[in-house]
C-alpha positions in Angstrom: 3.0 96.4 -34.7 5.0 95.9 -31.5 2.6 98.5 -29.6 -0.3 96.5 -30.8 1.0 93.3 -29.5 2.0 95.1 -26.3 -1.6 96.4 -25.8 -3.0 92.9 -26.4 -0.6 91.3 -23.9 -1.4 94.0 -21.1 -5.4 93.3 -22.0 -4.5 89.5 -21.6 -2.6 89.9 -18.5 -5.3 92.2 -16.9 -7.9 89.5 -17.5 -5.7 86.8 -16.2 -5.0 88.7 -13.1 -8.6 89.5 -12.5 -9.5 85.8 -13.0 -6.7 84.9 -10.3 -8.9 86.7 -7.7 -11.5 84.3 -7.8 -11.0 81.5 -5.4 -12.5 78.1 -5.3 -14.1 77.3 -1.9 -11.8 74.4 -1.3 -8.8 76.7 -1.2 -10.1 79.1 1.1 -8.4 78.4 4.5 -10.6 76.8 7.2 -10.0 79.6 9.6 -11.7 82.0 7.1 -14.7 79.8 6.2 -15.4 78.8 9.5 -15.1 82.5 10.6 -17.6 83.4 7.9 -20.0 80.4 9.1 -20.0 81.6 12.8 -20.9 85.1 11.7 -23.6 83.6 9.3 -24.5 80.1 10.4 -27.4 79.9 7.8 -25.0 80.0 4.8 -24.4 76.9 2.6 -20.9 76.8 1.0 -22.3 76.3 -2.4 -24.0 79.6 -2.1 -20.8 81.8 -1.5 -18.5 83.2 -4.1 -15.0 83.9 -2.9 -12.2 85.9 -4.0 -8.8 86.8 -2.8 -7.1 90.1 -2.9 -3.5 90.7 -1.1 -4.3 89.0 2.6 -8.1 89.5 2.3 -10.9 87.1 1.3 -14.1 88.3 0.1 -17.4 86.3 0.4 -20.0 87.2 -1.6 -23.9 85.6 -1.4 -27.6 86.5 -0.9 -29.3 86.4 2.4 -32.8 87.2 2.8 -33.0 88.6 -0.5 -30.2 91.1 0.1 -26.6 91.0 -1.5 -23.8 90.7 1.0 -20.0 91.1 0.7 -18.2 90.2 3.7 -14.2 90.7 3.9 -12.0 88.4 6.3 -8.4 88.6 6.7 -6.3 85.3 6.1 -6.7 84.4 9.6 -10.4 84.7 9.8 -10.6 87.9 11.5 -13.6 90.0 10.2 -12.7 93.2 8.2 -15.9 94.6 7.0 -19.5 93.7 5.7 -21.3 95.6 2.9 -25.1 95.1 2.4 -27.0 96.2 -0.7 -30.2 97.9 0.4 -33.0 99.8 -1.0 -33.8 103.3 -0.3 -37.0 102.2 1.8 -34.6 100.0 3.9 -32.7 102.8 5.2 -33.4 103.5 8.7 -35.7 106.5 9.5 -32.7 108.8 11.1 -30.7 108.2 7.9 -33.7 109.0 5.5 -34.3 112.2 7.6 -30.7 113.1 7.2 -30.7 112.7 3.5 -34.0 114.5 3.2 -32.4 117.4 5.1 -29.3 117.6 3.1 -28.2 119.2 -0.2 -29.1 115.9 -1.8 -32.8 115.7 -0.8 -33.8 116.2 -4.6 -31.2 114.2 -6.1 -31.9 110.6 -7.5 -30.9 107.8 -5.4 -29.1 105.1 -7.4 -27.7 102.7 -5.0 -27.7 102.1 -1.2 -25.3 100.2 0.9 -25.0 99.5 4.5 -21.2 99.4 5.4 -20.1 97.9 8.8 -16.7 97.5 10.4 -15.3 96.3 13.6 -15.8 98.3 16.8 -19.4 98.8 15.8 -18.6 101.2 13.0 -21.4 101.8 10.7 -21.9 103.7 7.7 -24.7 104.1 4.9 -23.2 104.8 1.6 -26.0 106.6 -0.9 -25.1 107.0 -4.5 -27.0 110.0 -5.7 -27.2 111.8 -9.2 -28.5 114.9 -10.4 -27.7 115.5 -14.3 -24.2 114.7 -14.9 -23.1 115.0 -11.2 -22.9 112.1 -9.0 -21.7 111.5 -5.4 -21.4 108.8 -2.9 -22.7 110.6 0.3 -22.0 108.6 3.7 -24.2 108.9 6.8 -23.8 107.5 10.2 -26.5 105.9 11.9 -27.9 109.0 13.6 -28.3 110.6 9.9 -25.5 112.8 10.0 -23.5 113.4 6.6 -20.0 112.5 7.5 -18.2 112.4 4.0 -18.8 112.6 0.3 -17.0 111.4 -2.7 -17.5 112.0 -6.4 -18.8 108.6 -8.1 
C-alpha cells in the first residue's frame, strides 16, 4: 500500500512540476519579452506561450505558418531558435546532402532548423527505416555533422 501511495505521489508531483514550467506572460521579465519582440516585431503577446526552465525562458508561437520555439536567458539574451520545416523547405544544399547520405532512402518524419548565436545553424532531420530512427544534423552546406538515435 505504501508503494502504491508513493507511486501516486510521484506521478502527481511530476505533473505539478511540469505545470510549473508554464509561465503567464505577465510574469515574464520585461527584458525577456522586449528581446523577443525586438527579434520578432510582428508578434502579439497573446500569440506567445511562455515556459520557464532553470534560467531560460522559452517562447512558442506560429509565424508565417511555421512553429517557432525561441529560448532566451533571464536577462533577455537570445540562446536559440528552432523552426519546424517541411522537407521541401530545406535549402537545396541540405536536401542534396541528405540525398547523398546513407539516409537517402529513409523516411523523413520531421525537420527543424536550429539557430544559435554566432550564426551557427543546423538542420535536424528525423529519419526512420523499419524500427530504426535517427536524428541527423546537417550544416547549411549539406554536410552531415552528427547523428543520434531517436
